[in-house]
VEXTORGU-316650 format. One line per 4 residues: their letters; for each residue x, y, z of C-alpha. Coordinates in pm, whole numbers, plus 50000, padded with zeros to 5 digits. Example, Ala and Ser with C-alpha at 12.3 -4.5 7.8 and 13.67 -1.06 7.14 Angstrom:
# residues 2
as> 51230 49550 50780; 51367 49894 50714;
This chain:
# residues 494
mrdd> 83794 18817 87729; 83942 19113 87554; 83667 19314 87386; 83792 19637 87233;
spdv> 83458 19722 87074; 83247 19993 87239; 83012 19865 87508; 82658 19814 87389;
eqpq> 82419 19975 87634; 82285 19698 87856; 81903 19686 87854; 81795 19746 88212;
rpet> 81543 19547 88410; 81201 19687 88314; 81022 19912 88559; 80810 19687 88778;
tftg> 80580 19698 89076; 80517 19454 89358; 80189 19479 89543; 80217 19159 89744;
sdlc> 80300 19139 90112; 80632 19286 90220; 80711 18939 90356; 80680 18787 90008;
alpa> 80946 19023 89876; 81212 18924 90129; 81484 18667 90054; 81421 18315 90181;
reiv> 81728 18325 90405; 81602 18640 90581; 81259 18487 90629; 81418 18174 90777;
erlr> 81621 18386 91018; 81304 18567 91126; 81132 18233 91174; 81422 18113 91389;
tgdv> 81402 18421 91611; 81023 18428 91624; 80991 18765 91451; 80748 18606 91206;
tpge> 80534 18295 91233; 80473 18018 90979; 80105 18107 90987; 80177 18463 90879;
lida> 80384 18334 90589; 80119 18086 90479; 79863 18367 90482; 80094 18591 90279;
aear> 80164 18317 90024; 79795 18233 89994; 79702 18596 89940; 79972 18637 89677;
saqv> 79869 18318 89500; 79509 18439 89486; 79631 18775 89356; 79841 18649 89065;
ggqi> 79733 18288 89005; 79480 18381 88741; 79739 18583 88552; 80024 18330 88536;
namp> 79887 17990 88647; 80216 17895 88810; 80087 17694 89105; 79744 17566 88997;
ttcf> 79713 17312 89280; 79743 17463 89628; 79736 17308 89975; 79747 17593 90224;
drar> 79531 17418 90481; 79761 17115 90471; 80052 17352 90542; 79864 17505 90835;
navd> 79798 17161 90977; 80171 17086 90955; 80270 17386 91168; 80198 17203 91492;
glas> 80460 16942 91404; 80741 17195 91352; 80852 17192 91715; 80916 16817 91714;
raai> 81098 16844 91381; 81308 17132 91511; 81423 16912 91798; 81579 16679 91539;
egsh> 81675 16905 91248; 81669 17256 91395; 82047 17291 91399; 82086 17169 91040;
pgwl> 82214 17441 90803; 81923 17363 90573; 81658 17398 90844; 81374 17602 90686;
aglp> 81182 17662 91010; 80832 17682 90860; 80905 17840 90520; 80635 17782 90252;
igik> 80770 17623 89932; 80643 17489 89599; 80689 17133 89472; 80682 17046 89103;
dlnl> 80380 16850 88984; 80600 16552 88895; 80670 16477 89261; 80434 16303 89501;
vqgv> 80308 16499 89801; 80091 16301 90041; 79726 16398 90019; 79778 16656 89741;
rttf> 79661 16611 89383; 79957 16520 89163; 79863 16515 88795; 80191 16492 88599;
gnpa> 79996 16706 88351; 79827 16388 88225; 79449 16344 88180; 79444 15993 88326;
ladf> 79604 16125 88645; 79400 16445 88671; 79249 16336 89004; 79534 16125 89140;
vpee> 79604 16188 89510; 79906 15995 89645; 79898 15833 89988; 80269 15891 90048;
sepi> 80518 16165 89966; 80842 16105 89779; 81157 16089 89991; 81280 16433 89882;
verl> 80949 16587 89990; 80965 16404 90323; 81318 16536 90373; 81221 16894 90302;
earg> 80922 16873 90532; 81138 16714 90804; 81369 17015 90768; 81092 17263 90824;
alvv> 80952 17328 90476; 80576 17375 90443; 80450 17266 90102; 80180 17511 89991;
gktn> 80132 17403 89630; 80222 17201 89323; 80387 17397 89043; 80291 17347 88681;
tpef> 80479 17140 88421; 80425 16995 88074; 80294 16640 88058; 80544 16417 88241;
gagg> 80794 16701 88208; 80834 16655 87833; 80858 17006 87695; 81019 17347 87713;
nstn> 80681 17518 87761; 80492 17440 88083; 80150 17366 87941; 79938 17053 87965;
pvlg> 79580 16942 87896; 79490 16914 88266; 79606 17242 88421; 79665 17465 88120;
atrn> 79959 17693 88046; 80190 17881 88280; 80255 18235 88163; 80570 18439 88206;
pwdt> 80546 18707 88479; 80766 18941 88273; 80516 18934 87985; 80208 18720 88023;
rmna> 80187 18667 87647; 80502 18456 87672; 80581 18112 87812; 80773 18055 88133;
ggss> 80991 17775 87997; 80976 17411 88095; 80952 17179 88247; 80986 17354 88585;
ggsa> 80809 17662 88449; 80554 17678 88727; 80829 17685 88990; 81018 17964 88813;
aala> 80709 18177 88755; 80587 18131 89113; 80924 18254 89241; 80936 18551 89006;
agev> 80587 18661 89108; 80642 18612 89482; 80404 18323 89546; 80675 18125 89728;
wlaq> 81030 18190 89848; 81181 17862 89724; 81061 17605 89471; 81183 17259 89378;
gsdl> 81234 17150 89019; 81397 16879 88810; 81606 16873 88494; 81657 16627 88208;
mgsl> 81685 16873 87919; 81728 17208 88086; 81406 17179 88284; 81557 17369 88578;
rtpa> 81772 17600 88369; 81539 17715 88088; 81256 17833 88317; 81503 18011 88542;
ahcs> 81646 18192 88239; 81302 18281 88107; 81177 18413 88443; 81496 18583 88573;
vvsl> 81547 18354 88872; 81825 18112 88971; 81837 17735 88941; 82099 17469 89003;
rpsp> 82116 17129 88836; 82342 16946 89083; 82575 16651 89055; 82394 16316 89071;
grag> 82283 16254 89429; 82360 16602 89563; 81988 16678 89595; 81866 16321 89627;
ggpg> 81873 16212 89265; 81593 16163 89017; 81224 16195 89094; 80982 15905 89111;
tavf> 81082 15585 88934; 81397 15740 88782; 81594 15675 89100; 81878 15480 88936;
lpea> 81914 15703 88630; 82141 16007 88668; 82013 16207 88371; 81695 16350 88530;
lqgp> 81792 16519 88856; 81612 16731 89112; 81746 17066 89224; 81677 17400 89392;
mard> 81525 17714 89244; 81535 18054 89415; 81547 18424 89343; 81918 18467 89411;
vrdt> 82234 18265 89461; 82248 18273 89842; 81891 18142 89867; 81985 17869 89620;
alfl> 82265 17759 89852; 82020 17748 90144; 81780 17528 89950; 82059 17301 89828;
damg> 82162 17247 90189; 81802 17162 90274; 81781 16903 89994; 82110 16725 90060;
gydp> 82204 16404 90238; 82200 16028 90201; 81877 15830 90205; 81879 15462 90097;
rmpl> 81544 15518 89925; 81729 15755 89691; 82011 15526 89577; 82215 15799 89406;
slee> 82201 16028 89709; 82531 16146 89855; 82638 16200 90213; 82632 16566 90306;
paed> 82962 16751 90258; 83178 16828 90559; 83092 17195 90528; 82757 17330 90414;
fqtr> 82724 17532 90096; 82607 17849 90268; 82922 17859 90481; 83145 17795 90182;
larp> 82963 18061 89982; 83021 18319 90257; 83398 18264 90254; 83599 18508 90036;
cppp> 83757 18363 89726; 83969 18494 89437; 83794 18618 89123; 83698 18333 88890;
riaf> 83857 18232 88561; 83557 18213 88328; 83567 18039 87991; 83292 18195 87780;
tedq> 83136 18078 87456; 82846 18247 87281; 82730 17936 87097; 82939 17634 87211;
ngfs> 83151 17631 86895; 82846 17687 86674; 82658 17398 86833; 82327 17585 86833;
pves> 82199 17914 86689; 82171 18216 86917; 81973 18534 86855; 82176 18854 86840;
dirt> 82003 19010 87143; 82095 18706 87357; 82458 18734 87242; 82460 19104 87329;
vlrn> 82325 19054 87681; 82565 18768 87759; 82869 18946 87617; 82784 19255 87821;
amnv> 82747 19040 88133; 83091 18893 88075; 83238 19239 88023; 83088 19349 88355;
aara> 83233 19040 88526; 83574 19113 88373; 83566 19474 88495; 83482 19340 88843;
gaev> 83803 19136 88838; 83716 18805 88674; 83946 18666 88409; 83720 18597 88112;
eetc> 83852 18404 87814; 83645 18341 87505; 83708 17972 87450; 83534 17636 87442;
pdlp> 83682 17287 87414; 83600 17066 87119; 83301 16856 87228; 83250 16584 86966;
nvnd> 82920 16401 86929; 82755 16558 87232; 82426 16582 87040; 82399 16211 86956;
ayla> 82518 16105 87299; 82261 16321 87472; 81967 16210 87256; 82048 15843 87315;
lrgl> 82076 15891 87692; 81753 16090 87699; 81585 15817 87497; 81706 15563 87750;
hyga> 81531 15763 88021; 81198 15771 87836; 81222 15405 87745; 81307 15296 88099;
vtag> 81086 15535 88297; 80794 15687 88109; 80728 15377 87897; 80669 15193 88225;
aphe> 80354 15392 88302; 80031 15187 88323; 79866 15119 87988; 79561 15329 88076;
vqat> 79793 15625 88136; 79996 15566 87822; 79673 15560 87621; 79624 15929 87706;
fgar> 79979 16044 87625; 79994 16354 87409; 80176 16345 87076; 80495 16508 87208;
lksn> 80527 16269 87500; 80443 15966 87289; 80710 16058 87035; 80969 16079 87312;
vdyg> 80874 15735 87441; 80875 15588 87091; 81219 15733 87024; 81353 15577 87341;
lnqs> 81203 15234 87274; 81307 15222 86911; 81665 15347 86925; 81933 15092 86857;
ldav> 82155 14933 87118; 82452 15055 86915; 82338 15414 86974; 82310 15355 87349;
yaam> 82651 15188 87374; 82809 15466 87168; 82654 15724 87399; 82798 15550 87704;
rqrt> 83145 15553 87550; 83117 15912 87432; 82990 16028 87770; 83323 15918 87918;
vlyh> 83521 16098 87646; 83326 16421 87698; 83353 16399 88076; 83731 16383 88061;
imrq> 83748 16665 87806; 83548 16886 88042; 83729 16767 88355; 84066 16861 88209;
fles> 83935 17188 88063; 83798 17290 88403; 84133 17230 88570; 84243 17562 88415;
htvl> 83906 17741 88419; 83665 17785 88708; 83352 17740 88495; 83237 17726 88135;
ampv> 82979 18000 88066; 82734 17987 87776; 82371 18057 87690; 82090 17866 87857;
vgia> 81884 17899 87541; 81948 18091 87222; 81621 18281 87221; 81408 18489 87458;
papv> 81072 18358 87584; 80828 18295 87298; 80447 18323 87287; 80282 18077 87521;
eqey> 80082 17927 87235; 80401 17806 87064; 80515 17461 87172; 80865 17560 87067;
pamv> 81013 17821 86831; 81025 17732 86463; 81333 17948 86398; 81628 18074 86602;
dgve> 81849 18339 86444; 81711 18249 86103; 81787 17877 86144; 81504 17625 86123;
igty> 81481 17431 86449; 81305 17115 86334; 81238 16962 86677; 81209 17112 87022;
etwl> 81515 16918 87137; 81728 17126 86899; 81600 17447 87059; 81735 17331 87397;
rfsf> 82075 17203 87282; 82274 17411 87530; 82132 17195 87808; 82289 16876 87670;
lsvv> 82651 16906 87785; 82582 16914 88157; 82351 16612 88133; 82591 16398 87927;
tllp> 82892 16474 88148; 82692 16484 88473; 82862 16809 88569; 82671 17057 88787;
smsi> 82528 17360 88612; 82336 17675 88697; 82122 17938 88532; 82153 18290 88668;
pagf> 81993 18614 88547; 82220 18801 88305; 82002 19087 88183; 81711 19167 87957;
tstg> 81648 19205 87588; 81549 19538 87439; 81185 19424 87467; 81220 19358 87841;
lpvg> 81243 18979 87839; 81485 18798 88070; 81809 18636 87954; 81991 18372 88157;
lqli> 82357 18276 88169; 82449 17910 88209; 82752 17811 88416; 82894 17457 88409;
gppr> 83124 17362 88694; 83382 17091 88767; 83295 16743 88899; 83112 16767 89232;
geat> 83177 17140 89203; 82859 17293 89342; 83053 17516 89582; 83272 17647 89299;
llkt> 82966 17701 89084; 82779 17890 89356; 83081 18113 89428; 83121 18204 89061;
alfi> 82748 18266 89025; 82754 18495 89329; 83052 18687 89189; 82865 18751 88861;
eeal> 82538 18825 89041; 82704 19089 89258; 82892 19237 88962; 82571 19276 88762;
gmps> 82382 19416 89059; 82036 19340 88926; 81745 19339 89174; 81615 18995 89267;
tpid> 81286 19104 89420; 80960 18957 89284; 80732 19143 89050; 80367 19189 88970;
pivr> 80298 19006 88644; 80329 19236 88345; 79999 19172 88171; 79998 19249 87801;
sa> 79730 19160 87550; 79821 18972 87235;
């Protein structure tokens, strides 16, 4: 990207404090190494996470359901698990983590943000949770989400709203908002999330953490009953790129109970990330050929981030391929998910659905077969457009969302850059391309607005290109040099 205009001064990360335990501020990979060597014990980490959760939980409501005693009870089983998985590159060795409240954890209340399930306690964990626990993770809590994950603001009638640690008047994004906020505030070192419409990427952008929406099957596949559908996928969230690679390694591998799951790659992602590589060729678009409006402060932060990457040696070209009918294709595929998955909930649960969730289900059930067939055909067209485009570019970079975090009371913004949004799906349009094409994508911190709110940069990689994506994300992360340490919530009154 050749930008001959004077650099706009990049808003810096706001001055912050962190009054949690020193352990809570360390990267996950360093904690895991200390666990491996015995320099710290799982019990000490559980205590630190519990103290931090008590300290900030009332301010941000990121992890409203906790299970610290369950984690303590699991410590005794770590030795037997280490005998099986201790040499695995994703071995977590007793690290406390958060699990999104759309995933079943045995013996822990799992509400889906729905009133009919407010007291539901599953008797079994989902396979991805079993895998993480087998690899040394200790689940210490369930992170907040909108009802059944339907929303870009993590609020629901059962557990209330999650607030943004960078400004508690604002929302933390959705639907993995609780996971992102818990990471940003230092309640956990790693947190699992899932993504159908940017549900990993939007919260990461809003809370200045990292998330990765993987290729289908790279991290198991979809949660719950969505096991055969590739649109809603689980993925890792962390505070920096290297920790994201660690968590991706922990989540990977084939399990017949997760039919989309892939065999683990020949070489783990952490090892590949550590290997030197040439500077990336980044294709950058501020608005995906005008696909969605973007506020001027978001454009400024992203353009500055790309200028920094270019000065660090990346080749940045401002370009984007023509991507016809991505909007209609995405909405039809998303509707298929709600019609096949959420509409299958028991009638007594459906009777309590909120208006937003009900409208999503109705859309899915009432769309025409012609729309679904057209989406299937167009998905193939768009995949090949992106596949060929990414043969000459390492990644496609673009916004995660076109606006900074909004007040927590707003379900979604009414306007973006002076353009009326209409529906909350329109607000999250930049999430569509990765879902339609099933290409891996990430959100990484890119900077802050002049009012101190985080801005994320989305990177879309080639087919099965998680390693390429992680390497490019690390290059940009190191070029920007922003701290990734957690913060005390910045509490501001309305």
